[in-house]
C-alpha positions as CSV (number, residue, x, y, z in Angstrom):
1,M,51.7,23.5,-35.6
2,L,49.2,26.2,-36.2
3,A,46.8,23.6,-38.2
4,A,46.8,21.1,-35.3
5,I,46.3,23.9,-32.8
6,Q,43.2,24.5,-34.8
7,N,42.1,20.8,-35.2
8,R,42.3,20.8,-31.6
9,V,40.1,23.5,-30.8
10,R,37.6,22.3,-33.5
11,G,37.6,18.8,-31.7
12,R,37.1,20.8,-28.2
13,Q,34.4,22.8,-29.7
14,R,32.5,19.3,-31.6
15,C,33.1,17.9,-27.7
16,L,31.5,20.9,-26.4
17,I,28.6,20.7,-29.1
18,A,27.8,16.9,-28.5
19,A,28.0,17.5,-24.9
20,T,25.5,20.5,-25.0
21,I,22.9,18.2,-27.3
22,V,23.3,15.2,-24.7
23,A,22.6,17.2,-21.6
24,A,19.6,18.9,-23.7
25,G,18.4,15.5,-24.4
26,A,18.6,14.6,-20.6
27,A,17.2,17.6,-19.7
28,T,14.0,17.1,-22.0
29,S,13.8,13.4,-21.3
30,L,13.8,14.3,-17.3
31,A,11.4,17.0,-18.0
32,A,9.2,14.9,-20.3
33,T,9.2,12.2,-17.0
34,S,8.2,14.7,-14.8
35,A,5.3,16.1,-17.1
36,L,3.8,12.5,-17.3
37,A,4.1,12.5,-13.7
38,D,2.5,15.5,-13.1
39,G,0.1,14.6,-15.5
40,V,-0.8,11.4,-13.9
41,E,-0.9,13.1,-10.6
42,E,-3.3,15.6,-11.7
43,F,-5.5,13.2,-13.3
44,Y,-6.0,10.9,-10.0
45,S,-6.1,13.7,-7.7
46,G,-9.6,13.7,-6.5
47,K,-10.6,10.8,-8.4
48,T,-11.9,7.2,-7.4
49,I,-10.8,4.1,-8.5
50,T,-13.2,1.0,-8.4
51,I,-12.0,-2.6,-7.7
52,Y,-14.4,-5.0,-9.5
53,V,-14.9,-8.3,-7.7
54,G,-16.6,-11.1,-9.8
55,F,-17.8,-13.0,-6.8
56,G,-19.5,-12.2,-3.8
57,P,-18.2,-10.5,-0.4
58,G,-16.3,-12.9,1.8
59,G,-14.5,-15.2,-0.7
60,G,-10.8,-14.8,-1.5
61,Y,-10.9,-12.6,-4.8
62,D,-13.3,-10.1,-2.2
63,L,-10.9,-10.2,1.0
64,Y,-7.7,-9.6,-1.3
65,G,-9.7,-6.8,-3.6
66,R,-10.6,-4.7,0.2
67,L,-6.7,-5.6,1.1
68,A,-5.6,-3.9,-1.9
69,A,-8.1,-1.0,-1.4
70,D,-7.0,0.0,1.7
71,F,-3.6,0.6,0.4
72,L,-3.1,0.8,-3.4
73,G,-4.5,4.6,-3.4
74,D,-1.3,5.7,-0.9
75,H,1.4,4.9,-3.3
76,I,-0.6,6.3,-6.7
77,P,0.3,10.0,-7.8
78,G,-2.5,12.0,-6.5
79,N,-3.7,9.9,-3.9
80,P,-7.3,8.6,-5.1
81,N,-9.8,6.8,-3.2
82,V,-10.0,3.3,-3.8
83,I,-13.0,1.0,-3.3
84,V,-14.4,-2.3,-4.1
85,E,-17.8,-3.0,-6.3
86,N,-18.9,-6.6,-6.1
87,M,-20.1,-8.4,-9.3
88,P,-20.7,-11.8,-9.2
89,G,-21.9,-13.8,-12.1
90,A,-20.9,-16.4,-14.2
91,G,-18.2,-17.7,-12.2
92,G,-16.3,-14.4,-12.1
93,R,-16.7,-13.9,-16.0
94,M,-19.5,-11.1,-15.8
95,A,-16.6,-8.9,-13.8
96,A,-13.8,-9.9,-16.5
97,Q,-16.3,-8.9,-19.3
98,Y,-17.6,-5.9,-17.7
99,L,-14.0,-4.6,-17.1
100,Y,-12.5,-5.6,-20.7
101,S,-16.3,-3.8,-22.8
102,V,-18.1,-1.5,-20.3
103,A,-15.5,-0.1,-17.8
104,P,-13.7,3.2,-18.0
105,Q,-10.7,2.9,-19.8
106,D,-8.7,5.6,-18.3
107,G,-7.2,3.9,-15.2
108,T,-9.9,4.5,-12.8
109,A,-11.4,0.7,-13.1
110,L,-9.4,-2.4,-11.8
111,S,-10.2,-6.0,-11.3
112,V,-9.0,-8.5,-9.1
113,I,-9.8,-10.7,-12.4
114,V,-11.0,-14.5,-12.3
115,Q,-7.8,-16.9,-12.2
116,S,-9.4,-18.7,-15.2
117,V,-9.5,-15.7,-17.5
118,A,-6.4,-17.1,-19.7
119,M,-8.3,-20.4,-20.2
120,D,-11.7,-18.5,-20.5
121,S,-10.3,-16.3,-23.1
122,A,-8.9,-19.5,-24.9
123,L,-12.1,-20.7,-24.9
124,G,-14.0,-18.0,-25.8
125,T,-16.2,-18.6,-22.8
126,I,-16.5,-14.9,-21.8
127,P,-19.2,-12.9,-23.3
128,G,-18.3,-10.3,-25.9
129,D,-14.8,-12.0,-27.2
130,V,-12.6,-11.1,-24.7
131,D,-8.9,-11.4,-25.4
132,A,-7.0,-11.7,-22.1
133,S,-3.9,-10.7,-23.9
134,Q,-5.1,-7.1,-24.1
135,F,-5.9,-6.6,-20.2
136,S,-2.8,-4.7,-18.4
137,G,-1.6,-6.8,-15.4
138,I,-0.8,-4.6,-12.4
139,G,0.3,-7.6,-10.2
140,R,-0.4,-10.5,-8.5
141,L,-1.2,-10.5,-4.6
142,T,-0.7,-14.3,-4.6
143,A,-1.0,-17.0,-6.3
144,N,-4.3,-19.5,-5.4
145,Y,-4.2,-23.3,-5.2
146,E,-7.6,-24.1,-5.2
147,L,-8.4,-27.1,-3.2
148,G,-11.1,-29.8,-3.5
149,L,-11.9,-30.3,0.1
150,A,-14.2,-32.9,1.8
151,W,-15.6,-32.1,5.3
152,H,-14.1,-34.3,8.1
153,E,-17.4,-36.1,8.8
154,A,-17.9,-37.0,5.1
155,P,-17.1,-40.6,3.8
156,A,-14.4,-39.6,1.1
157,K,-11.2,-38.8,2.8
158,T,-8.8,-39.2,-0.2
159,F,-8.8,-38.7,-3.8
160,E,-9.3,-42.6,-3.9
161,D,-12.0,-42.7,-1.6
162,A,-13.6,-40.3,-4.0
163,K,-13.7,-42.7,-6.7
164,N,-15.8,-45.4,-4.6
165,V,-18.2,-43.1,-2.9
166,D,-20.6,-40.3,-4.2
167,V,-19.4,-36.9,-3.2
168,P,-21.9,-34.2,-3.4
169,F,-19.8,-31.1,-4.3
170,A,-20.8,-27.6,-4.1
171,S,-20.2,-25.3,-6.9
172,T,-20.7,-22.0,-7.7
173,G,-22.7,-22.4,-11.1
174,A,-22.2,-23.5,-15.0
175,G,-18.8,-22.2,-16.0
176,S,-16.8,-22.1,-13.0
177,A,-14.2,-24.3,-11.6
178,S,-16.1,-25.7,-9.1
179,H,-18.7,-26.9,-11.6
180,F,-16.7,-28.2,-14.6
181,V,-13.2,-29.3,-12.8
182,P,-15.2,-32.4,-10.6
183,R,-16.7,-33.2,-13.9
184,M,-13.8,-33.8,-15.7
185,L,-12.3,-36.0,-12.7
186,N,-15.4,-37.9,-13.0
187,D,-14.3,-38.8,-16.6
188,I,-10.8,-38.8,-16.8
189,E,-10.1,-40.3,-13.2
190,G,-13.4,-42.0,-12.3
191,T,-14.1,-40.1,-9.6
192,R,-18.1,-39.5,-8.4
193,F,-18.5,-36.1,-7.6
194,Q,-21.8,-35.0,-7.6
195,V,-22.0,-31.6,-8.6
196,I,-24.8,-29.0,-6.9
197,A,-24.7,-25.5,-8.7
198,G,-26.1,-22.6,-7.2
199,Y,-24.1,-21.4,-4.3
200,E,-23.3,-17.6,-4.4
201,G,-19.4,-17.7,-3.9
202,T,-17.3,-19.5,-1.6
203,A,-18.7,-17.9,1.7
204,A,-22.0,-19.6,0.9
205,A,-20.5,-22.9,-0.3
206,S,-18.6,-22.7,3.2
207,I,-21.9,-22.4,5.4
208,A,-23.2,-25.4,3.2
209,L,-20.5,-27.8,4.0
210,E,-20.4,-26.7,7.8
211,Q,-24.2,-27.2,7.8
212,G,-24.2,-30.7,6.1
213,E,-25.8,-29.9,2.7
214,V,-22.9,-31.1,0.9
215,D,-20.0,-33.0,1.6
216,A,-17.4,-31.4,-0.4
217,M,-16.4,-27.8,-2.0
218,M,-13.5,-26.0,-3.8
219,I,-11.7,-23.2,-2.0
220,G,-8.2,-21.5,-2.2
221,I,-5.6,-21.7,0.3
222,A,-5.3,-18.4,0.7
223,G,-9.1,-17.8,1.2
224,L,-9.4,-20.6,3.4
225,R,-6.8,-19.2,5.8
226,A,-8.4,-15.7,5.9
227,S,-12.1,-16.7,5.7
228,R,-11.9,-20.3,7.6
229,P,-8.8,-20.5,10.0
230,S,-10.7,-22.5,12.3
231,W,-10.9,-25.3,9.9
232,I,-7.0,-25.7,9.6
233,E,-6.5,-25.2,13.4
234,N,-9.2,-27.9,14.1
235,N,-8.8,-30.3,11.6
236,L,-12.3,-29.9,10.1
237,F,-11.6,-31.0,6.3
238,N,-9.6,-33.2,4.4
239,V,-8.1,-32.6,1.1
240,L,-8.8,-34.7,-2.1
241,W,-7.2,-32.8,-4.7
242,Q,-5.6,-29.3,-5.5
243,L,-5.9,-27.3,-8.6
244,S,-2.4,-26.6,-9.6
245,N,0.5,-28.0,-12.0
246,T,2.7,-29.1,-8.9
247,P,1.8,-29.7,-5.5
248,H,1.8,-26.5,-3.0
249,P,4.4,-27.5,0.1
250,D,1.9,-27.8,2.7
251,F,0.3,-30.6,0.4
252,A,2.8,-32.5,-0.8
253,D,1.1,-35.8,-1.0
254,V,-2.5,-34.4,-2.5
255,P,-3.0,-35.2,-6.2
256,A,-2.4,-32.1,-8.2
257,V,-4.8,-31.9,-11.0
258,G,-2.1,-30.8,-13.6
259,Q,-0.4,-34.1,-13.1
260,L,-3.1,-36.3,-13.5
261,G,-4.3,-38.0,-16.9
262,E,-3.5,-41.1,-18.6
263,T,-3.3,-39.8,-22.6
264,E,-1.5,-36.9,-23.7
265,E,-4.7,-35.1,-24.6
266,E,-6.0,-35.6,-20.8
267,K,-2.6,-34.3,-19.9
268,Q,-2.8,-31.2,-21.6
269,M,-6.5,-30.3,-20.7
270,L,-5.8,-30.8,-17.2
271,R,-2.6,-28.8,-17.0
272,L,-4.8,-25.9,-19.0
273,V,-7.5,-26.1,-16.2
274,A,-4.9,-26.2,-13.4
275,G,-2.6,-23.3,-14.4
276,A,-4.9,-20.6,-13.1
277,A,-3.1,-21.0,-9.7
278,D,-0.4,-18.8,-11.4
279,V,-2.7,-15.8,-11.9
280,G,-4.0,-16.3,-8.6
281,R,-5.2,-13.3,-6.7
282,S,-4.4,-10.6,-9.3
283,L,-5.0,-7.1,-10.1
284,V,-5.6,-5.9,-14.2
285,A,-6.7,-2.8,-15.9
286,P,-9.1,-2.9,-19.0
287,P,-7.4,-2.5,-22.5
288,N,-6.4,1.1,-23.9
289,V,-5.7,2.7,-20.5
290,P,-3.0,5.1,-21.2
291,E,0.7,4.0,-20.9
292,E,1.8,6.3,-18.1
293,R,-1.1,5.2,-15.9
294,I,-0.5,1.8,-16.5
295,E,3.1,2.3,-15.5
296,A,2.3,4.8,-12.4
297,L,-0.3,1.8,-11.4
298,R,2.2,-1.0,-11.7
299,R,5.1,1.2,-9.4
300,A,2.4,2.0,-7.1
301,F,1.8,-2.0,-6.8
302,D,5.1,-2.7,-6.3
303,A,5.4,0.0,-3.5
304,M,2.2,-1.3,-1.8
305,V,3.7,-4.7,-1.3
306,A,6.9,-3.7,0.0
307,D,4.7,-1.6,2.3
308,P,5.6,-2.9,6.0
309,E,2.1,-1.8,7.0
310,F,0.6,-3.6,4.2
311,I,2.7,-6.9,5.0
312,A,1.4,-6.5,8.7
313,T,-2.2,-6.0,7.7
314,A,-2.1,-8.9,5.4
315,T,-0.5,-10.9,8.3
316,E,-2.7,-9.9,10.9
317,R,-5.9,-10.9,8.1
318,N,-4.3,-14.1,7.2
319,Q,-3.7,-13.7,3.9
320,E,-0.8,-15.1,2.0
321,L,1.5,-12.9,-0.6
322,D,3.0,-14.4,-3.3
323,T,3.6,-11.2,-5.3
324,I,4.8,-10.9,-8.6
325,S,5.2,-7.5,-10.7
326,G,2.5,-6.5,-13.5
327,E,5.1,-7.6,-16.3
328,E,5.4,-10.7,-14.9
329,L,1.8,-11.0,-14.7
330,Q,1.6,-10.2,-18.0
331,A,3.8,-13.0,-19.5
332,V,1.9,-15.5,-17.2
333,I,-1.5,-14.8,-18.8
334,E,-0.2,-14.6,-22.3
335,G,1.7,-18.0,-21.9
336,Q,-1.0,-19.6,-20.5
337,M,-3.1,-18.6,-23.9
338,N,-0.6,-20.9,-25.6
339,V,-2.2,-24.1,-25.7
340,S,-3.5,-26.6,-28.6
341,G,-6.9,-26.9,-30.2
342,D,-7.3,-30.1,-29.1
343,A,-7.3,-29.7,-25.7
344,V,-9.0,-26.2,-26.0
345,E,-11.8,-28.0,-27.5
346,R,-12.2,-30.7,-25.1
347,V,-12.1,-28.5,-22.1
348,R,-14.7,-26.3,-24.1
349,S,-17.2,-29.1,-24.0
350,Y,-16.7,-29.1,-20.1
351,V,-16.8,-25.2,-19.5
352,T,-19.5,-24.6,-21.6
353,A,-21.9,-27.7,-20.4
354,D,-24.9,-26.5,-18.0
């Protein structure tokens, strides 16, 4: 009996010791989490976060960058100021390279990254050997279906029409999707787009379209609704094609580039360039930002896109929201980089052409 009692006492002691160890571990974990949170708040207090936009003012990237800048700081510990800096050049790649190689890697630099960043990285067309998988996804504000549209007075009303008449097409320059996608469609599908480079962003191309300098251009649905709602209200354009792998519900009968092509290689090429729609207008951070700050930025993004005031402001500005988390965005970018070598090489020949 005495031995049994002693065993029960020893058992209780072991349980008490184990419970004490667990409690101590939990307290240590909570203390560590609290310390990290305190460290994040201390770091961001009084700081300014810059959101770099690789295109000029007034376009879709810029509009979403400014929407995020108006609200993101309210949800980051320490409530830093958030500003936008436009850095146009090379179809958004200049800003991507700057974020990767030059911008501070401490959590004070973000970018509304060019949506073709995964393709650009696979092709090696961003200066500085940028590996897009090393960016940290903070979150996607919206998917972005890019439309190849023609002015309502232009001869081409449909994709098939564009195979029978010349279509002067505004482009932001060599390397941009507005430059190489029409050329790919010319070679693969027999269209007759005449690409005219040199327009600094979609805002400039939109003015050129309105003034009759060109017949067609490329613009995202989100940017179209935000910056040119009158075009929609007054039926001032016809959609010839959409840069996506599946049609947008509003344009179900318009060809999706990712569904075109005759040979398997052509289909892979077009799917590769069309996949950018899933990145859309997304915030990313540079490589090597401390993990606890990436976590804080991601949770701040999640809180921001759930903020009723943020949603109301986006609605007021005619800006669509189709959000995914930073973790989901990371998976999208990494998944798009898994492409065949043959498709990469053929696409590269278009993207790098003058």
